[in-house]
C-alpha positions in Angstrom: -18.5 -9.2 24.1 -18.9 -8.4 27.8 -20.5 -5.2 28.4 -21.3 -4.2 24.8 -24.9 -3.8 24.1 -25.7 -3.4 20.2 -28.0 -0.7 19.6 -27.4 -0.1 15.9 -25.4 -1.3 12.8 -24.6 -0.2 9.3 -22.4 -1.4 6.3 -18.7 -0.7 6.7 -17.8 0.6 3.5 -14.0 -0.3 2.7 -11.9 -1.2 -0.2 -9.3 -2.8 1.9 -10.3 -6.2 1.9 -11.9 -8.3 -1.1 -14.7 -10.8 -0.3 -15.2 -9.6 3.4 -18.4 -9.0 4.8 -18.0 -5.8 7.3 -20.4 -3.8 9.5 -19.9 -1.3 12.1 -22.0 -1.9 15.3 -22.7 0.8 17.9 -23.7 0.1 21.4 -26.0 2.3 23.8 -23.1 4.3 25.0 -21.9 5.3 21.3 -18.8 3.1 21.2 -18.3 1.6 17.9 -16.7 -1.7 16.9 -16.0 -3.1 13.3 -17.0 -6.8 12.7 -15.6 -8.6 9.5 -16.4 -11.9 8.3 -14.5 -13.5 5.2 -16.4 -15.1 2.3 -13.4 -16.9 0.8 -10.5 -19.0 2.0 -8.1 -16.2 0.7 -9.9 -13.5 2.6 -9.9 -15.5 5.8 -6.2 -15.7 5.5 -5.9 -12.0 4.9 -8.1 -11.4 7.9 -5.8 -13.8 10.0 -2.9 -11.5 9.1 -4.5 -8.4 9.9 -5.2 -9.9 13.4 -1.5 -10.9 13.8 -0.4 -7.5 12.8 -2.9 -5.6 15.2 -1.5 -7.7 17.8 2.3 -6.6 16.8 1.3 -3.1 17.0 1.3 -2.7 20.8 0.2 0.1 22.9 4.0 1.3 23.0 4.0 1.1 19.1 0.7 3.0 19.0 2.0 5.9 21.3 4.6 6.8 18.8 2.3 7.0 15.8 0.6 10.2 14.9 -2.5 8.4 14.1 -5.1 6.0 15.2 -4.7 2.1 14.5 -7.5 -0.2 15.0 -7.4 -2.3 18.1 -8.0 -6.1 18.0 -10.9 -6.9 20.3 -11.7 -10.4 19.6 -11.2 -13.0 17.2 -14.1 -15.6 16.9 -14.5 -18.9 15.0 -17.0 -18.7 12.3 -17.4 -22.1 10.2 -13.8 -22.8 8.7 -12.7 -19.0 9.1 -12.8 -16.2 11.8 -14.6 -13.4 12.4 -12.3 -10.3 13.2 -13.7 -7.7 15.9 -11.6 -4.6 16.2 -12.2 -1.0 17.2 -13.4 1.6 14.9 -11.4 4.3 13.3 -13.0 7.5 12.3 -11.9 9.2 9.3 -12.9 9.5 5.6 -11.0 7.4 3.0 -8.6 9.5 1.3 -9.0 10.2 -2.5 -6.6 11.9 -4.9 -9.0 14.6 -5.4 -8.7 15.5 -1.5 -5.0 16.2 -2.4 -5.5 19.1 -4.6 -4.6 22.4 -2.9 -4.3 21.0 0.5 -0.6 21.3 1.6 -1.4 20.6 5.2 -2.9 17.4 4.2 0.1 16.2 2.3 2.4 16.9 4.9 0.4 14.8 7.4 0.4 12.1 5.1 4.4 12.1 4.7 4.7 12.4 8.2 2.5 9.4 8.7 4.3 7.2 6.2 7.7 8.2 7.6 6.4 7.2 11.2 5.8 3.7 10.3 9.2 3.4 8.4 10.9 4.8 11.6 9.5 1.9 13.8 12.2 -0.6 14.9 12.1 -3.6 12.6 11.7 -5.8 15.8 8.0 -4.6 15.7 7.5 -7.0 12.7 10.1 -9.7 13.4 9.5 -10.2 17.1 5.7 -10.9 16.0 7.0 -13.4 13.4 5.6 -11.1 10.7 7.6 -11.5 7.2 11.0 -9.9 6.8 12.0 -9.3 3.1 15.7 -8.1 2.0 16.3 -6.0 -0.9 17.4 -9.0 -2.7 14.0 -10.8 -1.8 12.1 -7.7 -3.0 13.8 -7.9 -6.2 13.4 -11.7 -6.8 9.7 -11.3 -5.9 9.1 -8.5 -8.8 11.0 -10.7 -11.1 8.8 -13.7 -10.4 5.6 -11.4 -10.9 6.8 -10.3 -14.5 8.0 -13.8 -15.2 4.5 -15.2 -14.5 2.8 -12.2 -16.4 5.0 -13.1 -19.5 3.8 -16.7 -19.5 0.2 -15.4 -19.8 1.1 -14.1 -23.2 -1.1 -10.9 -22.1 2.0 -8.8 -21.2 2.8 -6.2 -23.8 6.6 -6.6 -24.8 7.3 -3.0 -24.3 6.2 -3.3 -20.5 8.1 -6.4 -20.1 11.4 -4.9 -21.5 10.8 -1.9 -19.5 10.3 -3.7 -16.1 13.1 -6.3 -16.8 15.8 -3.4 -17.6 14.4 -2.0 -14.1 15.0 -5.1 -12.5 18.3 -6.0 -13.8 19.9 -2.4 -12.7 21.8 -3.3 -9.3 21.7 0.4 -8.3 17.8 0.2 -7.9 17.9 -2.4 -5.4 20.3 -0.8 -2.9 18.0 0.0 0.0 18.0 -0.5 3.8 14.5 -2.5 4.5 12.3 -0.8 7.0 8.9 -1.6 8.5 6.2 -1.2 5.9 2.4 -1.1 6.1 2.7 -3.2 3.1 -0.8 -2.5 1.4 -0.5 1.3 1.5 -3.3 2.6 -0.6 -5.5 6.0 -0.5 -8.2 3.6 1.2 -5.9 2.8 3.9 -5.7 6.4 4.8 -8.5 7.8 7.0 -8.5 11.7 7.0 -10.3 14.2 9.4 -10.0 17.8 8.3 -6.2 18.5 7.1 -4.9 15.3 9.0 -4.6 11.7 8.8 -6.6 10.3 11.7 -6.2 6.7 11.0 -4.5 4.0 9.0 -6.4 0.6 8.4 -5.8 -2.5 6.5 -2.5 -3.7 8.3 -2.4 -7.5 6.8 0.6 -7.0 5.0 2.5 -5.4 7.8 6.3 -6.6 7.5 9.8 -5.4 7.1 10.6 -4.6 3.5 11.0 -2.0 0.8 9.5 1.5 1.8 9.0 2.1 -1.7 6.2 -0.1 -1.6 4.4 2.2 0.5 4.7 5.3 -1.7 3.8 3.4 -5.1 0.2 4.9 -4.8 1.8 8.3 -4.5 2.9 8.2 -8.3 -0.7 9.0 -9.3 -1.1 12.0 -7.4 -0.6 15.4 -8.9 2.8 17.0 -8.8 2.4 19.4 -6.0 0.8 16.4 -3.9 3.7 14.2 -4.8 6.4 16.6 -3.9 4.5 18.0 -0.6 4.3 14.2 0.6 7.6 13.3 -0.3 9.4 16.5 1.5 7.5 15.9 4.4 8.4 12.3 4.5 12.0 12.9 3.8 12.0 15.6 6.6 10.9 13.1 9.2 13.1 10.2 8.4 16.0 9.9 10.6 18.1 8.4 7.7 18.8 10.0 4.4 16.0 8.8 2.2 17.2 6.2 -0.5 17.7 8.2 -3.8 16.2 5.7 -5.8 12.9 5.3 -3.7 10.4 7.0 -6.2 12.2 5.0 -9.2 11.1 1.8 -7.1 7.7 3.3 -6.1 7.2 3.7 -9.9 8.1 0.5 -11.0 5.6 -1.1 -8.2 3.0 1.0 -9.3 3.2 -0.2 -12.9 3.8 -3.8 -11.9 0.7 -3.7 -9.7 -1.1 -4.0 -13.0 0.6 -7.5 -13.6 -0.5 -8.5 -10.1 -4.1 -7.5 -11.1 -3.8 -9.5 -14.2 -2.6 -12.5 -12.3 -5.2 -12.2 -9.4 -7.8 -12.2 -12.3 -6.4 -15.4 -13.7 -6.3 -17.1 -10.1 -9.7 -16.1 -9.5 -10.9 -17.3 -13.0 -12.6 -13.7 -13.2 -12.7 -12.6 -17.0 -13.6 -9.3 -15.7 -10.6 -8.6 -13.8 -8.5 -9.9 -16.8 -10.1 -7.6 -19.0 -9.7 -4.7 -16.7 -5.8 -5.4 -16.3 -5.6 -5.8 -20.2 -7.1 -2.5 -20.7 -4.8 -0.9 -18.0 -2.0 -2.4 -19.8 -3.1 -0.6 -23.1 -3.3 2.9 -20.9 0.4 2.3 -19.8 1.8 1.2 -23.1 0.5 4.6 -24.4 2.4 6.3 -21.7 5.7 4.7 -21.9 5.8 4.5 -25.7 5.0 8.4 -26.1 7.5 11.2 -26.2 7.6 11.0 -22.6 8.8 7.6 -22.5 11.9 7.2 -20.3 13.5 4.3 -18.5 12.2 3.6 -14.9 15.9 4.2 -14.0 18.9 5.1 -16.2 21.3 2.2 -16.6 24.3 4.3 -15.2 22.3 6.9 -13.2 24.2 8.8 -10.7 22.9 9.1 -7.0 20.3 11.7 -6.8 20.3 14.7 -4.5 17.1 15.9 -2.7 16.2 18.4 -5.4 16.9 16.0 -8.2 14.3 13.7 -6.6 11.9 16.4 -6.3 12.4 17.0 -10.3 11.8 13.4 -10.8 8.7 13.7 -9.0 7.5 16.6 -11.0 8.5 14.8 -14.3 6.8 11.1 -13.4 4.2 10.5 -15.8 0.7 10.3 -14.1 -0.6 6.8 -14.7 -3.8 6.1 -12.6 -4.7 2.3 -12.5 -8.4 1.3 -12.1 -7.6 -1.4 -9.6 -4.6 -2.9 -7.5 -4.1 -5.6 -5.1 -1.3 -5.9 -2.3 1.3 -8.5 -2.2 
């Protein structure tokens, strides 16, 4: 890199990409960059997708986002893969503990999420990034559940619960928006009581806004309500009344994705982890708190009813998830 004289380096601790070696390199003037090199073919594909997404987030797009996004500096060939060099975004990865009693931070998270969803869909489509309709999202989830069933490891109560939600036409009536696509707490960088940056853009696309809110299901009641209220307050269009129902569905089905990921990687540890999470989730859904993800003939909810839903959603904290 012209004009960059490395002076120090350190590991870049991030849970965003699996099988990626990453380091922060600082030059003599204090400028920091992030260098990421994949160890596997799938990690290489993810880094290539990240590079395309960062190209799509132009200076004009960045100017309307209330947080910093890494800028792609260079993409270099390394063996059969690439090395991605991007700007360093300061901040501490969000944890659920950081949300407790911090209303201002919850507001910032809700506003940051809404800002992404308010971007024109052309941000993604003009760059050739994926675009998923409501039907596409529904079919994708149906396929995940079908594959999980074929493993004979998916507990019947979960299969029945998920398939009932998938079969509910009302649940899938939403307007696709620009979504981060791999939104987890790790993707949110925090400084003080504000979101300073968002990283991990490899799944940027047009899709279901609920996908970016599924992590919120695991937060406590006050945090969920605080984030949701701020989110709804920023969205120019009325918020889909079934948004959090689908977020809950995605949150649960991420365990099935984790199982399939473990099978694809031939990792007994991941498979065992997923089975343990199934057991935990079954305990929740067959308890006295068990309710369908959405009632078969549910009426459209108003804002107050959505807030009640957030308060009533059983907290389930998976030990690991993966993106689409």
